[in-house]
N, C-alpha and C positions, 0 to 999 in steps of 0.2 A: 250166597244170596246175599246179605245186605251190600257188597260191594258190589254187583253188578249191579242194582237200585242207587247205588252213592252216584257209579256212573255215569246212570244213564239219566239222574237229576241234574248233575256236570253237562252231561252233555243237551238237555236242553237247557239250561240257563244260559250258557255258550251259544246255544242257535239264537234264545230270542236277545239277546245282546248285538247278534250282527245284523238281523232284520233292524233289531231298533235301530239304529244305525245305519245300515245299507238305505232304509225309508226315509229319515229326515233328512242325510244326506247326498242324498241321490246316488249313491253307488256301483257304478257300472263302470265296464272294462275303457281307458281312453279317457276317463272324466280325470281333467287337470283341480289342483287342490293346490289355495295361496296358504302356507304356515312360514308365519312371522316366527322366528326364535323369541325366547323370553329372555331380557336382562342387561346389560350393557352396551350390548352391540347392533337387538333385533333385528339380524342376518333372514334374509329373507330366502324363503325353498318356492318354487311351486315342483308340486310330484304329481307325478301322473300315474290312474289305478295300474297297475300294469296287470293284477291277476285276487281273485275275490279266494281266501283258504279259511275253511269253515271253524278258525278260529284268531287270525289275522289278514291283515291282503298287503301286500305285498306292491311299494310306490320307489319310484323309480326322480330321481330329480331331473331336470328338464334342462342343465344345466351341465352337471358335473358327473349325470349315469350313478351316482350314489342312488342305493340301495338301501329303504331300513325294511319292516313288516310289522310293525305293529298291529298288536292287541285292537279290537272296538273298543273297549272300554278307550284301551291311552291313546286313540284315533278320535274320538270323540271328543276328550282334553283337549288336544290337538288342535280339533274344527273347532271349538266352541272360545278357544284364547287362556284355554287357564293353565291347558302343561305349556 
Protein backbone atom coordinates (compact mmCIF):
# COMPACT_ATOMS: atom_id res chain seq x y z
CA UNK A 1 0.00 0.00 0.00
CA UNK A 2 2.78 2.45 0.86
CA UNK A 3 4.49 1.85 -2.51
CA UNK A 4 1.27 2.80 -4.32
CA UNK A 5 0.98 6.01 -2.32
CA UNK A 6 4.65 6.84 -2.92
CA UNK A 7 4.29 6.37 -6.69
CA UNK A 8 1.14 8.49 -6.72
CA UNK A 9 2.92 11.31 -4.86
CA UNK A 10 5.84 11.18 -7.31
CA UNK A 11 3.42 11.26 -10.25
CA UNK A 12 1.65 14.29 -8.77
CA UNK A 13 4.96 16.08 -8.20
CA UNK A 14 5.97 15.40 -11.81
CA UNK A 15 2.61 16.65 -13.07
CA UNK A 16 2.93 19.86 -11.02
CA UNK A 17 6.41 20.54 -12.44
CA UNK A 18 5.17 19.89 -15.99
CA UNK A 19 2.17 22.18 -15.51
CA UNK A 20 4.25 24.95 -13.95
CA UNK A 21 6.96 24.89 -16.65
CA UNK A 22 4.45 24.56 -19.51
CA UNK A 23 2.45 27.53 -18.20
CA UNK A 24 5.45 29.70 -17.36
CA UNK A 25 7.13 29.28 -20.76
CA UNK A 26 3.95 28.75 -22.84
CA UNK A 27 5.09 25.34 -24.09
CA UNK A 28 3.14 23.80 -26.93
CA UNK A 29 3.92 21.73 -30.00
CA UNK A 30 5.61 23.93 -32.60
CA UNK A 31 7.00 26.50 -30.16
CA UNK A 32 10.62 27.45 -30.81
CA UNK A 33 13.07 27.83 -27.95
CA UNK A 34 16.41 29.62 -28.19
CA UNK A 35 19.11 28.07 -26.01
CA UNK A 36 22.76 29.12 -25.71
CA UNK A 37 25.09 26.52 -24.24
CA UNK A 38 27.15 27.67 -21.31
CA UNK A 39 30.89 27.54 -21.58
CA UNK A 40 33.74 28.95 -23.59
CA UNK A 41 32.11 28.73 -27.02
CA UNK A 42 28.46 29.30 -26.14
CA UNK A 43 26.97 27.45 -29.11
CA UNK A 44 23.44 28.61 -29.91
CA UNK A 45 20.61 26.17 -30.56
CA UNK A 46 17.05 26.80 -31.61
CA UNK A 47 14.83 23.90 -30.62
CA UNK A 48 11.28 23.22 -31.72
CA UNK A 49 8.90 21.46 -29.35
CA UNK A 50 7.83 18.23 -31.05
CA UNK A 51 5.90 16.48 -28.29
CA UNK A 52 5.06 16.92 -24.61
CA UNK A 53 5.34 13.79 -22.48
CA UNK A 54 4.37 13.35 -18.80
CA UNK A 55 8.01 13.47 -17.61
CA UNK A 56 9.90 15.21 -20.44
CA UNK A 57 9.55 17.25 -23.61
CA UNK A 58 10.88 16.21 -27.02
CA UNK A 59 12.87 19.01 -28.67
CA UNK A 60 14.42 19.02 -32.14
CA UNK A 61 17.23 21.34 -33.21
CA UNK A 62 16.02 23.18 -36.32
CA UNK A 63 19.53 23.33 -37.83
CA UNK A 64 20.96 19.83 -37.48
CA UNK A 65 17.75 17.96 -36.51
CA UNK A 66 19.24 16.38 -33.39
CA UNK A 67 16.68 15.57 -30.75
CA UNK A 68 16.84 15.83 -26.99
CA UNK A 69 14.26 15.00 -24.35
CA UNK A 70 15.03 16.90 -21.13
CA UNK A 71 12.85 16.49 -18.06
CA UNK A 72 10.80 19.55 -17.15
CA UNK A 73 13.07 20.62 -14.29
CA UNK A 74 16.13 20.47 -16.59
CA UNK A 75 14.23 22.37 -19.30
CA UNK A 76 13.29 25.04 -16.78
CA UNK A 77 16.98 25.51 -15.91
CA UNK A 78 17.89 25.64 -19.61
CA UNK A 79 15.29 28.30 -20.37
CA UNK A 80 16.40 30.42 -17.42
CA UNK A 81 20.04 30.26 -18.57
CA UNK A 82 21.18 28.43 -15.45
CA UNK A 83 22.04 25.11 -17.12
